[in-house]
C-alpha positions as CSV (number, residue, x, y, z in Angstrom):
1,X,-7.8,-26.7,-16.3
2,X,-10.4,-28.6,-14.2
3,X,-12.3,-30.1,-17.2
4,X,-13.3,-33.6,-16.3
5,X,-12.1,-33.3,-12.7
6,X,-14.5,-34.3,-9.9
7,X,-14.8,-32.0,-7.0
8,X,-16.5,-33.1,-3.7
9,X,-17.5,-29.9,-2.0
10,X,-19.2,-29.8,1.4
11,X,-21.7,-27.0,2.1
12,X,-21.9,-26.3,-1.7
13,X,-25.6,-25.4,-1.8
14,X,-24.8,-21.7,-1.1
15,X,-22.2,-19.1,-0.3
16,X,-18.5,-19.8,-0.6
17,X,-18.9,-23.5,-1.4
18,X,-21.2,-22.8,-4.3
19,X,-19.0,-20.0,-5.6
20,X,-16.0,-22.5,-5.8
21,X,-18.3,-25.0,-7.5
22,X,-19.4,-22.5,-10.2
23,X,-15.8,-21.4,-10.9
24,X,-14.8,-25.0,-11.5
25,X,-18.0,-25.7,-13.5
26,X,-16.9,-23.1,-16.1
27,X,-14.0,-25.5,-16.9
28,X,-16.4,-28.4,-17.3
29,X,-15.8,-30.0,-13.9
30,X,-18.0,-32.5,-12.2
31,X,-19.3,-31.2,-8.9
32,X,-20.6,-33.3,-6.0
33,X,-22.8,-31.0,-3.9
34,X,-22.5,-32.5,-0.5
35,X,-24.9,-30.4,1.6
36,X,-27.9,-30.9,3.9
37,X,-30.4,-28.5,2.4
38,X,-32.7,-30.5,0.2
39,X,-35.9,-28.5,1.0
40,X,-36.0,-24.7,0.7
41,X,-34.9,-23.1,4.0
42,X,-37.2,-20.5,5.5
43,X,-34.5,-17.8,5.7
44,X,-31.5,-19.1,3.7
45,X,-31.4,-19.1,-0.1
46,X,-30.7,-22.2,-2.2
47,X,-30.9,-26.0,-2.0
48,X,-28.6,-28.7,-3.4
49,X,-30.9,-28.9,-6.4
50,X,-31.0,-25.2,-7.2
51,X,-27.2,-25.2,-6.9
52,X,-27.1,-28.2,-9.3
53,X,-29.1,-26.3,-11.8
54,X,-26.6,-23.3,-11.6
55,X,-23.6,-25.6,-12.0
56,X,-25.1,-27.4,-15.0
57,X,-25.9,-24.0,-16.6
58,X,-22.3,-22.9,-16.0
59,X,-21.0,-25.8,-18.0
60,X,-20.3,-28.4,-15.3
61,X,-22.0,-31.7,-14.3
62,X,-23.7,-31.9,-10.9
63,X,-24.5,-34.6,-8.4
64,X,-26.6,-33.3,-5.6
65,X,-26.2,-35.4,-2.4
66,X,-28.0,-34.9,0.9
67,X,-25.0,-34.8,3.3
68,X,-24.9,-33.7,6.9
69,X,-21.2,-34.0,7.7
70,X,-22.2,-34.9,11.3
71,X,-23.4,-38.3,9.9
72,X,-20.6,-40.5,8.7
73,X,-22.9,-42.8,6.9
74,X,-24.2,-39.9,4.7
75,X,-20.6,-38.9,3.9
76,X,-19.6,-42.5,2.9
77,X,-22.8,-42.9,0.8
78,X,-22.1,-39.6,-1.1
79,X,-18.5,-40.6,-1.7
80,X,-19.7,-44.0,-3.1
81,X,-22.2,-42.2,-5.4
82,X,-19.6,-39.8,-6.6
83,X,-17.2,-42.6,-7.5
84,X,-19.9,-44.6,-9.2
85,X,-21.2,-41.6,-11.2
86,X,-17.9,-39.9,-12.2
87,X,-15.3,-42.7,-11.8
88,X,-13.4,-41.1,-8.9
89,X,-12.7,-38.0,-6.9
90,X,-9.9,-35.6,-7.7
91,X,-10.5,-32.7,-5.3
92,X,-12.1,-32.4,-1.8
93,X,-13.2,-28.9,-0.5
94,X,-14.0,-29.0,3.2
95,X,-16.2,-25.9,3.3
96,X,-19.1,-26.8,5.6
97,X,-18.8,-24.9,8.8
98,X,-20.8,-23.9,11.9
99,X,-20.3,-20.7,13.8
100,X,-21.3,-19.2,17.2
101,X,-19.3,-16.2,18.3
102,X,-20.2,-16.6,22.0
103,X,-18.2,-16.7,25.2
104,X,-17.6,-19.9,27.2
105,X,-20.5,-19.4,29.6
106,X,-22.9,-18.3,26.9
107,X,-22.3,-21.1,24.5
108,X,-24.9,-23.9,24.8
109,X,-23.5,-27.4,24.8
110,X,-25.5,-28.2,21.7
111,X,-23.7,-25.3,19.9
112,X,-20.3,-26.6,21.1
113,X,-21.2,-30.1,19.8
114,X,-22.4,-28.6,16.5
115,X,-19.2,-26.7,15.8
116,X,-16.9,-29.5,16.9
117,X,-18.9,-32.1,14.9
118,X,-19.2,-30.0,11.7
119,X,-15.9,-28.1,11.6
120,X,-13.4,-30.7,13.1
121,X,-15.0,-34.1,13.0
122,X,-16.8,-33.5,9.7
123,X,-13.6,-32.3,8.0
124,X,-11.7,-35.2,9.3
125,X,-14.2,-37.9,8.4
126,X,-14.9,-36.4,4.9
127,X,-11.2,-36.3,4.2
128,X,-10.8,-39.9,5.5
129,X,-13.6,-41.1,3.2
130,X,-12.2,-39.3,0.1
131,X,-8.5,-40.0,0.6
132,X,-8.5,-43.6,-0.8
133,X,-10.0,-42.2,-4.1
134,X,-7.9,-39.0,-4.1
135,X,-4.7,-41.1,-4.0
136,X,-5.7,-42.6,-7.4
137,X,-6.0,-39.2,-9.0
138,X,-3.3,-37.6,-11.1
139,X,-3.3,-34.3,-9.3
140,X,-5.4,-34.6,-6.1
141,X,-6.1,-31.8,-3.6
142,X,-7.8,-31.3,-0.3
143,X,-8.6,-27.7,0.5
144,X,-10.0,-26.7,3.9
145,X,-11.6,-23.3,4.4
146,X,-9.8,-22.6,7.7
147,X,-7.3,-20.0,9.0
148,X,-3.6,-19.9,9.8
149,X,-3.3,-20.8,13.5
150,X,-2.7,-17.5,15.3
151,X,-2.2,-18.3,19.0
152,X,-2.7,-14.7,20.2
153,X,-5.2,-15.0,23.2
154,X,-7.5,-12.3,21.7
155,X,-8.7,-14.9,19.1
156,X,-9.7,-17.3,21.8
157,X,-11.1,-15.2,24.6
158,X,-14.5,-14.2,23.2
159,X,-15.4,-17.3,21.2
160,X,-13.2,-20.1,22.5
161,X,-15.3,-23.0,21.1
162,X,-15.5,-21.6,17.6
163,X,-11.7,-20.9,17.5
164,X,-10.9,-24.4,18.7
165,X,-13.2,-25.9,16.0
166,X,-11.7,-23.8,13.2
167,X,-8.1,-24.5,14.3
168,X,-9.1,-28.2,14.4
169,X,-9.7,-27.9,10.6
170,X,-6.3,-26.2,10.2
171,X,-4.6,-29.0,12.3
172,X,-6.1,-31.5,9.7
173,X,-4.1,-29.5,7.1
174,X,-0.9,-29.7,9.2
175,X,-1.2,-33.5,9.8
176,X,-2.6,-34.7,6.5
177,X,-0.2,-32.5,4.4
178,X,2.7,-34.3,6.0
179,X,1.1,-37.7,6.1
180,X,0.2,-37.7,2.4
181,X,3.1,-35.6,1.1
182,X,3.9,-36.6,-2.5
183,X,0.4,-38.2,-2.9
184,X,-2.2,-35.6,-2.1
185,X,-1.9,-31.8,-1.7
186,X,-3.5,-30.5,1.4
187,X,-3.9,-26.8,2.0
188,X,-6.0,-24.2,3.8
189,X,-7.6,-21.0,2.4
190,X,-8.8,-18.0,4.4
191,X,-10.1,-14.6,3.5
192,X,-8.2,-11.4,4.3
193,X,-11.5,-9.5,4.7
194,X,-15.1,-10.4,5.6
195,X,-17.0,-12.2,2.9
196,X,-20.7,-11.5,2.2
197,X,-22.6,-14.7,2.9
198,X,-25.9,-15.6,4.6
199,X,-23.8,-16.2,7.8
200,X,-22.3,-12.7,7.6
201,X,-25.8,-11.2,7.3
202,X,-26.9,-13.2,10.4
203,X,-23.8,-12.0,12.4
204,X,-23.6,-8.4,11.2
205,X,-27.1,-7.4,10.5
206,X,-28.4,-5.0,7.8
207,X,-25.8,-2.9,6.0
208,X,-22.9,-5.2,6.8
209,X,-22.5,-6.3,3.2
210,X,-21.0,-2.9,2.3
211,X,-18.0,-3.8,4.4
212,X,-17.6,-7.2,2.7
213,X,-16.2,-8.7,-0.4
214,X,-18.0,-11.1,-2.8
215,X,-17.5,-14.9,-2.6
216,X,-15.8,-14.6,-6.0
217,X,-12.5,-13.7,-4.4
218,X,-12.3,-17.0,-2.6
219,X,-13.5,-18.9,-5.7
220,X,-10.7,-17.4,-7.7
221,X,-8.1,-18.1,-5.0
222,X,-9.3,-21.7,-4.6
223,X,-9.1,-22.1,-8.4
224,X,-5.4,-21.0,-8.3
225,X,-4.7,-23.5,-5.5
226,X,-6.5,-26.4,-7.1
227,X,-4.8,-26.0,-10.4
228,X,-1.3,-26.1,-8.9
229,X,0.7,-29.4,-8.8
230,X,0.3,-31.7,-5.8
231,X,3.7,-30.7,-4.6
232,X,2.1,-27.4,-3.5
233,X,1.0,-28.6,0.0
234,X,0.9,-27.7,3.6
235,X,0.2,-24.0,3.0
236,X,-2.1,-21.6,4.9
237,X,-3.2,-19.2,2.1
238,X,-4.8,-15.8,2.4
239,X,-7.0,-15.0,-0.7
240,X,-5.7,-11.5,-1.5
241,X,-2.1,-12.4,-0.9
242,X,-2.2,-15.3,-3.3
243,X,-4.1,-13.4,-6.0
244,X,-1.6,-10.5,-5.8
245,X,1.2,-13.0,-6.4
246,X,-0.8,-14.3,-9.4
247,X,-0.9,-10.8,-10.9
248,X,-4.3,-9.5,-9.8
249,X,-4.2,-5.8,-9.2
250,X,-7.8,-4.6,-9.2
251,X,-9.6,-5.8,-6.0
252,X,-12.5,-3.4,-6.4
253,X,-14.1,-6.0,-8.6
254,X,-14.5,-8.2,-5.5
255,X,-16.0,-5.5,-3.3
256,X,-19.8,-5.3,-2.6
257,X,-19.3,-1.5,-2.3
258,X,-16.1,-0.4,-4.0
259,X,-14.2,2.2,-2.0
260,X,-16.0,1.4,1.2
261,X,-13.8,0.3,4.2
262,X,-13.6,-3.5,4.6
263,X,-13.9,-5.5,7.8
264,X,-10.7,-7.6,8.3
265,X,-11.5,-11.3,8.9
266,X,-10.9,-13.3,12.1
267,X,-7.5,-14.6,13.1
268,X,-5.4,-12.2,11.1
269,X,-3.7,-9.5,13.2
270,X,-0.2,-9.5,11.7
271,X,1.3,-8.6,8.3
272,X,0.6,-11.6,6.1
273,X,3.8,-13.2,4.7
274,X,3.2,-16.3,2.7
275,X,6.6,-17.7,3.6
276,X,5.7,-17.5,7.3
277,X,2.4,-19.4,6.7
278,X,4.2,-22.7,5.7
279,X,3.2,-25.5,8.0
280,X,6.8,-25.8,9.5
281,X,6.4,-22.4,11.1
282,X,3.0,-22.9,12.7
283,X,3.5,-25.6,15.3
284,X,2.0,-24.5,18.6
285,X,5.4,-24.4,20.4
286,X,7.0,-22.5,17.5
287,X,4.1,-20.0,17.4
288,X,4.2,-19.4,21.2
289,X,8.0,-19.0,21.0
290,X,7.6,-16.4,18.3
291,X,4.8,-14.7,20.3
292,X,7.2,-14.2,23.3
293,X,10.4,-13.3,21.5
294,X,9.5,-11.0,18.7
295,X,6.9,-8.4,17.8
296,X,5.3,-8.0,14.4
297,X,3.9,-4.8,12.9
298,X,0.1,-4.7,12.9
299,X,-1.6,-5.8,9.8
300,X,-2.6,-2.7,7.7
301,X,-6.4,-3.1,7.8
302,X,-7.6,0.3,9.1
303,X,-6.3,3.7,10.3
304,X,-5.2,2.5,13.7
305,X,-3.2,-0.5,12.4
306,X,-1.9,1.6,9.5
307,X,-0.6,4.2,11.9
308,X,1.3,1.6,13.9
309,X,2.7,0.1,10.7
310,X,4.1,3.5,9.6
311,X,5.5,4.1,13.1
312,X,7.2,0.8,13.0
313,X,8.7,1.6,9.6
314,X,9.9,5.0,10.8
315,X,11.8,3.7,13.8
316,X,15.5,4.0,13.9
317,X,18.2,2.9,16.4
318,X,18.6,6.6,17.3
319,X,14.9,6.9,18.1
320,X,15.1,4.0,20.5
321,X,18.3,5.1,22.0
322,X,17.1,8.7,22.6
323,X,13.6,7.7,23.9
324,X,14.1,4.6,26.1
325,X,10.4,4.1,26.9
326,X,7.6,1.6,26.4
327,X,4.2,3.2,25.6
328,X,0.9,1.3,26.0
329,X,-2.3,2.7,24.4
330,X,-5.8,1.7,25.6
331,X,-8.1,2.7,22.8
332,X,-11.8,2.7,22.7
333,X,-14.1,2.7,19.6
334,X,-13.2,1.2,16.2
335,X,-10.1,-0.9,16.1
336,X,-9.8,-0.3,19.9
337,X,-8.1,-2.5,22.4
338,X,-4.5,-2.5,23.7
339,X,-1.7,-1.5,21.4
340,X,1.9,-0.5,22.2
341,X,5.1,1.2,21.0
342,X,8.3,-0.2,22.3
343,X,11.1,2.4,22.1
344,X,13.3,0.8,24.6
345,X,14.2,-2.8,23.6
346,X,16.4,-3.9,20.6
347,X,15.4,-2.0,17.5
348,X,12.0,-1.0,18.7
349,X,8.6,-2.5,17.8
350,X,4.9,-1.8,17.7
351,X,1.9,-4.2,17.9
352,X,-1.5,-5.2,19.1
353,X,-1.8,-6.4,22.7
354,X,0.3,-5.8,25.8
355,X,3.9,-4.7,25.2
356,X,6.7,-7.3,25.6
357,X,7.8,-5.6,28.8
358,X,6.3,-3.4,31.5
359,X,4.9,-0.1,30.1
360,X,6.5,3.1,31.3
361,X,3.5,5.2,30.1
362,X,-0.1,4.1,29.6
363,X,-2.3,6.4,27.5
364,X,-6.1,6.1,27.2
365,X,-8.1,7.7,24.5
366,X,-10.6,7.1,21.7
367,X,-9.4,5.5,18.4
368,X,-10.5,8.6,16.5
369,X,-8.5,11.0,18.7
370,X,-5.5,8.7,18.5
371,X,-5.4,8.9,14.7
372,X,-5.8,12.7,14.9
373,X,-3.0,12.9,17.4
374,X,-0.6,10.8,15.4
375,X,-1.4,12.7,12.1
376,X,-0.8,16.1,13.6
377,X,-4.4,17.2,13.8
378,X,-4.5,17.1,17.6
379,X,-1.7,18.2,19.8
380,X,-1.0,15.7,22.7
381,X,-0.8,18.6,25.2
382,X,-4.2,19.9,24.1
383,X,-5.6,16.4,24.1
384,X,-4.4,15.9,27.7
385,X,-5.6,19.3,28.9
386,X,-9.1,18.8,27.3
387,X,-9.5,15.4,28.9
388,X,-9.4,13.5,25.6
389,X,-6.1,11.9,26.6
390,X,-5.4,10.3,30.0
391,X,-1.8,9.5,31.0
392,X,-0.5,7.2,33.7
393,X,3.2,6.7,34.4
394,X,6.3,8.7,33.4
395,X,5.1,12.2,32.2
396,X,8.6,13.1,31.0
397,X,8.5,10.1,28.6
398,X,5.1,11.2,27.5
399,X,6.5,14.5,26.5
400,X,9.3,12.8,24.7
401,X,6.7,11.0,22.6
402,X,5.2,14.4,21.7
403,X,8.5,15.4,20.3
404,X,8.8,12.1,18.4
405,X,5.3,12.7,16.8
406,X,6.5,16.0,15.4
407,X,9.2,14.1,13.5
408,X,6.7,11.4,12.3
409,X,3.9,13.6,11.2
410,X,5.2,14.0,7.7
411,X,5.3,10.2,7.2
412,X,1.9,9.8,8.8
């Protein structure tokens, strides 16, 4: 489907960018490798030239270009070379990205500049340089490797600069999709789980790869997007969700260690609904309004979130009417943090973060004990008496919750 098409991919010398390039190369596509690694890196694999060899071997044509997306002149030069060599540009993949998961006071100014320059400014300028040529293509696409904009404070508080920079890429999707509607498709792609790349090795250390998927899943999802008509635009796509819609059922093929628990990726803490990821639903004001007015079940990405999802599904009007309490859980350990069960307002709800109203009962315990308690392996009374569970607030309501657990155990 991509035979003869020219793809301009930033950061294509390794990782996700190279995986997308190789997938397109199998169709016989032309790939412009716009990356800065011309000489072998002391710790990172691959250069633009080794990537070019792999692309050619896969059946495509390659044009390696030294491009640091912080330098506009290098972007423009590479775009001109691409047009001269292949006659135009059909697809732009803004994949190049910089990451530093550090707090505000711990993030050096040069790191802030790097993330803003590469992620936001680089994406914007590369898009700007390619757009005049994309508009001449029959089925042009821009694809940014950036997340749906989730305005929950938890995604800002520990790495504010990084989040701002990635959401900047997503804002380019929002704006350009509308500006070039009918001319160029502009979409975003993001993984549901952690992807094994050199960056993930750096962030997670040895052994992290067992909890990751291969870059192939993003390459396959990107291929699905880039072969759709240009009317498919303004979408924030999650790899697994799209592939399931396309008929993929076996996701073990994408796992580094099939059967091993996977780390959920950043910025995804709600059930993914593709309809809700359309650009019209993700303006900042709209997202903040939704944040304040309705609660969404936690995304099923682990035993804690799965437990809350099942509780949400088991709620009835009678449960809410008979309980009339808001329960807050402060959990330590894996998937820890603040969670809640609202059995007082409307039809009831569960979620990650503080409850929509004041909590009547606050319970503190480990994540492991929480799962045992909600699956019937640990009685709340015994947990409380043994010190595993600490309770503040209305004890009568806490006892009501124990009765509710008895009813839920079969479903959990």
